[in-house]
Structures are given as C-alpha cells and as structure tokens.
C-alpha positions, -999 to 999 in steps of 0.1 A, spaced: 106 -189 8 100 -157 18 66 -148 42 39 -131 22 35 -111 53 73 -98 51 67 -89 13 39 -71 22 53 -48 49 86 -46 25 71 -37 -5 32 -33 -5 24 -11 23 54 15 16 39 18 -22 5 23 -8 18 51 16 39 66 -13 6 67 -31 -14 85 -8 13 106 3 14 118 -36 -24 122 -33 -21 146 -6 2 167 -19 -15 171 -52 -48 183 -29 -24 209 -12 -11 193 18 25 203 27 50 173 38 53 180 75 14 181 76 14 147 57 40 134 82 19 144 109 -15 132 97 2 96 89 24 95 118 57 90 99 90 111 95 92 142 74 120 126 60 104 95 52 76 118 32 103 132 12 118 100 3 82 90 -12 82 121 -31 116 119 -45 108 81 -56 135 68 -29 110 44 -13 77 28 -22 86 23 -60 91 -15 -60 54 -17 -69 36 0 -93 3 3 -80 -12 24 -108 -15 -8 -130 -42 -19 -106 -74 3 -109 -94 -13 -79 -60 -2 -57 -60 31 -72 -97 38 -65 -94 25 -27 -63 47 -23 -79 78 -38 -110 72 -9 -85 69 17 -72 102 3 -103 119 1 -114 110 36 -77 123 52 -82 155 33 -118 161 47 -106 153 81 -130 124 85 -101 96 97 -81 93 126 -48 78 125 -63 45 135 -85 44 108 -57 57 86 -35 25 94 -64 2 94 -70 16 58 -34 12 47 -33 -25 58 -66 -33 42 -57 -21 10 -23 -39 16 -44 -73 23 -67 -67 -6 -37 -62 -28 -24 -96 -16 -60 -113 -20 -62 -104 -59 -27 -123 -64 -9 -90 -73 22 -97 -53 28 -129 -71 45 -111 -101 71 -94 -71 74 -123 -53 84 -145 -86 111 -118 -93 126 -123 -59 123 -160 -56 125 -172 -90 121 -211 -81 83 -202 -65 52 -213 -92 24 -186 -83 0 -210 -104 6 -237 -75 5 -211 -48 -29 -204 -30 -11 -188 3 -26 -152 -4 -57 -165 -16 -64 -186 17 -48 -160 43 -68 -133 29 -100 -140 14 -115 -107 -2 -151 -117 17 -132 -109 48 -116 -76 36 -140 -57 17 
C-alpha cells in the first residue's frame, strides 16, 4: 500500500500550489514574481498555469480547502508572510485535506484493493485539533 505521505506530496501539495498560483495570477502577479515568492521554478509556474501539473486532485470540490487557499493567497498578496510561513501553510492545508479523508477517493483509484471505510490512517495521523 502506498504511504499517505507519498500520496500527499505527489498529488495534494502540487494541487494546493497550483491553486495558490492561479489565485495570485488573478490578483495580478506575474509568473516570475510568483516563482520568487513560492521559491519554485518559473517553468513549474507555467506547468501549473497550463494544467500540466497539480491537476490530479480537484480541490474546488472542497469549500473549506478553497477558503484556506484563498486566505493564504490574500496573505501572500498583502506581503504579510515569508517563505517559511507559506511553506508551513501549504503543508497545513495538505494535512487538513488528508485529515478530512478527502484523499481516500484518489487513493482508492490508485489502489483499488484498499477499503477506505476500514482505513483510519489519515484520521489518526492528522487529527484536526492539532492542525487548525
């Protein structure tokens, strides 16, 4: 069975970054500027914008996740966060996503033999009271 941490880093974190990038583009930021802020390459920004990366998970289905991403984009655009806070907040959103069992559907598609109803790995590893 694949590790939930592996799935989170491969699917969830890129999807969150992509949404942050798209929100910042809507706010008028240029790709190169976003790359500097997020400490990622300009080519990765282009791949996020073109839908070539970070599209395996549709985060727009989860209103609570969208709100958290919007809040982060607002903080970034106002200049009130540094690279460490940005990284922490992206990870915090990813952990929150997994703690709500939102990853289960993706995990099931990748590994049809798992049974999400019997699995409590994410619930126990990422208790929401620790990540609010």
